[in-house]
C-alpha positions in Angstrom: -61.6 -15.2 -19.4 -65.1 -14.6 -18.1 -67.0 -11.5 -16.7 -67.7 -13.4 -13.5 -64.0 -13.3 -12.7 -64.2 -9.5 -12.3 -67.5 -9.3 -10.4 -67.4 -7.8 -7.0 -70.5 -8.1 -4.9 -69.3 -5.4 -2.4 -68.7 -2.6 -4.9 -69.6 1.0 -4.0 -73.0 0.9 -5.8 -74.1 -2.4 -4.2 -76.5 -0.7 -1.9 -78.1 1.4 -4.6 -81.3 0.4 -6.3 -81.4 -1.2 -9.7 -83.1 2.0 -11.0 -80.1 4.2 -10.0 -77.6 1.8 -11.5 -79.5 1.6 -14.7 -79.7 5.4 -14.9 -75.9 5.4 -14.7 -75.7 3.8 -18.1 -78.9 4.4 -20.0 -78.3 8.1 -21.0 -74.7 7.3 -22.1 -75.9 4.3 -24.1 -78.4 6.5 -26.0 -75.9 9.4 -26.6 -73.2 7.0 -27.9 -75.6 5.4 -30.4 -76.7 8.8 -31.8 -73.3 10.5 -31.7 -71.0 10.4 -34.7 -68.1 12.1 -32.9 -65.1 9.7 -32.2 -63.7 12.0 -29.5 -67.0 11.9 -27.6 -66.9 8.1 -27.9 -63.3 8.0 -26.6 -64.2 10.2 -23.6 -67.2 8.0 -22.8 -65.0 5.0 -23.0 -62.4 6.5 -20.6 -65.1 7.8 -18.3 -66.8 4.4 -17.9 -63.6 2.4 -17.6 -62.4 4.9 -14.9 -65.7 4.6 -13.1 -65.6 0.8 -13.3 -62.1 0.7 -11.8 -63.0 3.1 -9.0 -66.4 1.5 -8.2 -65.9 -2.2 -8.8 -62.1 -2.3 -8.4 -61.4 -5.2 -10.7 -58.0 -6.6 -11.6 -56.6 -4.2 -14.2 -54.8 -7.0 -16.1 -58.0 -9.0 -16.3 -60.0 -6.0 -17.4 -57.6 -5.2 -20.2 -57.7 -8.8 -21.3 -61.5 -8.7 -21.3 -61.5 -5.6 -23.4 -59.2 -7.2 -26.0 -61.6 -10.1 -26.6 -64.3 -8.2 -28.5 -61.5 -6.1 -30.1 -60.6 -9.0 -32.5 -64.1 -9.1 -33.9 -64.4 -5.3 -34.1 -61.0 -5.1 -35.9 -61.9 -7.8 -38.4 -65.3 -6.0 -39.1 -63.6 -2.7 -39.6 -60.9 -4.1 -41.9 -63.7 -5.7 -44.0 -65.3 -2.3 -44.4 -62.1 -0.4 -45.0 -60.9 -2.5 -47.9 -62.9 -3.1 -51.1 -62.5 -5.5 -54.1 -62.7 -4.5 -57.7 -63.0 -7.6 -60.0 -62.6 -5.5 -63.2 -58.9 -4.8 -62.7 -55.8 -7.1 -62.6 -55.3 -9.4 -59.7 -52.7 -7.5 -57.8 -54.9 -4.3 -57.9 -58.2 -6.0 -56.9 -58.0 -5.1 -53.2 -57.7 -1.4 -52.5 -58.2 1.0 -49.6 -61.7 2.6 -49.7 -60.9 6.2 -48.5 -64.6 7.1 -48.3 -65.1 4.5 -45.6 -62.1 5.6 -43.5 -63.9 8.1 -41.1 -67.0 5.8 -40.9 -64.7 2.9 -39.8 -63.1 5.1 -37.1 -66.6 6.1 -35.8 -67.7 2.5 -35.9 -64.6 1.4 -33.9 -64.8 4.1 -31.3 -68.6 3.7 -30.9 -68.3 -0.1 -30.5 -65.7 0.2 -27.7 -67.7 3.0 -25.9 -70.7 0.7 -25.9 -68.6 -2.2 -24.7 -67.4 -0.1 -21.7 -71.0 0.9 -20.9 -72.2 -2.7 -21.1 -69.3 -4.0 -18.9 -70.1 -1.3 -16.3 -73.8 -2.2 -16.3 -73.1 -6.0 -16.0 -70.4 -5.7 -13.4 -72.5 -3.5 -11.1 -75.6 -5.8 -11.1 -76.2 -9.4 -10.4 -78.2 -11.7 -12.6 -81.3 -11.4 -10.3 -81.1 -7.6 -10.4 -80.8 -7.5 -14.2 -83.8 -9.8 -14.5 -85.7 -7.6 -12.0 -84.8 -4.6 -14.1 -86.0 -6.3 -17.3 -89.3 -7.1 -15.6 -89.6 -3.5 -14.4 -89.4 -2.1 -17.9 -92.1 -4.6 -19.0 -90.0 -6.9 -21.1 -92.0 -10.1 -21.7 -91.5 -12.8 -19.1 -90.6 -15.3 -21.8 -87.5 -13.3 -22.8 -86.5 -12.7 -19.1 -86.7 -16.5 -18.5 -84.7 -17.3 -21.6 -82.1 -14.7 -20.5 -81.8 -16.3 -17.1 -81.6 -19.8 -18.4 -79.0 -18.9 -21.0 -76.9 -17.2 -18.3 -77.2 -20.3 -16.1 -76.4 -22.7 -18.9 -73.2 -20.9 -19.9 -71.7 -21.5 -16.4 -73.0 -25.0 -16.2 -71.6 -26.0 -19.5 -68.3 -24.2 -18.9 -67.9 -26.1 -15.7 -68.6 -29.4 -17.4 -66.3 -28.5 -20.2 -63.4 -27.8 -17.9 -64.0 -30.9 -15.8 -64.2 -33.2 -18.9 -61.2 -31.6 -20.5 -59.1 -32.0 -17.4 -60.1 -35.7 -17.2 -59.1 -36.2 -20.9 -55.7 -34.5 -20.3 -55.1 -36.7 -17.3 -55.4 -39.7 -19.7 -53.0 -38.1 -22.2 -55.7 -37.6 -24.7 -54.0 -34.6 -26.5 -50.4 -35.5 -26.1 -50.1 -38.1 -28.8 -51.0 -37.9 -32.5 -53.2 -35.2 -34.1 -55.6 -37.9 -35.1 -56.1 -38.9 -31.5 -56.5 -35.3 -30.5 -59.2 -34.7 -33.1 -61.0 -37.8 -31.9 -60.7 -36.6 -28.3 -62.3 -33.3 -29.2 -65.1 -35.2 -30.9 -65.8 -37.2 -27.7 -65.6 -34.0 -25.6 -68.2 -32.1 -27.7 -70.5 -35.1 -27.8 -70.2 -35.4 -24.0 -70.9 -31.7 -23.5 -74.0 -32.0 -25.8 -75.3 -35.0 -23.8 -74.7 -33.1 -20.5 -76.6 -30.1 -21.9 -79.6 -32.3 -22.8 -79.5 -33.9 -19.3 -79.5 -30.5 -17.6 -82.4 -29.3 -19.9 -84.5 -32.3 -18.8 -83.7 -31.6 -15.1 -84.7 -28.0 -15.5 -88.0 -29.0 -17.2 -88.8 -31.3 -14.3 -87.9 -28.6 -11.7 -90.1 -26.1 -13.5 -93.0 -28.6 -13.8 -92.7 -29.3 -10.0 -93.8 -25.7 -9.4 -97.4 -26.6 -10.2 -97.5 -24.6 -13.4 -95.5 -21.6 -12.4 -92.8 -21.1 -14.9 -91.2 -18.0 -13.5 -88.0 -17.7 -11.6 -88.4 -16.2 -8.2 -85.6 -14.0 -6.8 -85.1 -12.5 -3.4 -85.6 -8.8 -3.7 -84.5 -6.9 -0.7 -86.1 -3.5 -0.1 -83.5 -0.8 -1.0 -84.0 2.8 -0.2 -82.4 5.3 -2.6 -79.9 7.3 -0.7 -79.6 11.0 -1.5 -75.8 10.6 -2.0 -76.3 8.0 -4.7 -78.9 10.0 -6.5 -76.8 13.1 -6.4 -73.7 11.3 -7.7 -75.7 9.8 -10.6 -77.1 13.2 -11.5 -73.6 14.7 -11.5 -72.3 11.9 -13.6 -75.1 12.3 -16.2 -74.8 16.1 -16.1 -71.1 15.8 -17.0 -72.0 13.4 -19.8 -74.7 15.7 -21.2 -72.1 18.6 -21.0 -69.5 16.6 -23.0 -72.1 15.5 -25.5 -73.3 19.1 -26.2 -69.7 20.4 -26.6 -68.6 17.7 -29.1 -71.9 17.5 -31.1 -72.7 21.2 -31.5 -69.3 22.8 -31.1 -67.0 20.0 -32.4 
């Protein structure tokens, strides 16, 4: 399951500028990081997931599946914090529930999922070129922007190569015999993927060198005029967010 499967190039914010789309998520991101109220985190999560469904209109089933993927890592991290080990007691009493960490774990879990919803909204409403342009606009060093773009491109290139090679192996019944044969087939697969990655790296180096010393990716940047409706909607959204934040942080 990949984010690209949910991407919609014709979503309702597609004609808005990168600045407007960034301002949709930046205040919420800051508020969630500083907030320690789980109910506020839950409302932010619901607010952004609802906005994502209404604006991008992804498949609900795929969106739920995508939300469950980081949940496994978050859950394991919370369990690790929730339980402690005391080596000075008998074996069957070594692992015990740390009640002092209970509320901290709840805050950590709710904050993590609120941030995930914000990041998903940000990524699914902007293309890779728009994200790179936004990174340049806030003066992130060009080296980091280029590494980000290359990493993004390599993920899809290697995933495509992986699926093609795996399908070719399955057509030759590589994984339908003994476990020893399956392990050997996985070894060949990973070696082939590594070789393919090195070849693609060499090709990119040659392509970059062919630009006569210019090592920057160039993207088409159409001129977008901020519409009053988009600005007003963004301000209303952030105003609602500030209102919720004040209520839960100072009256909760």
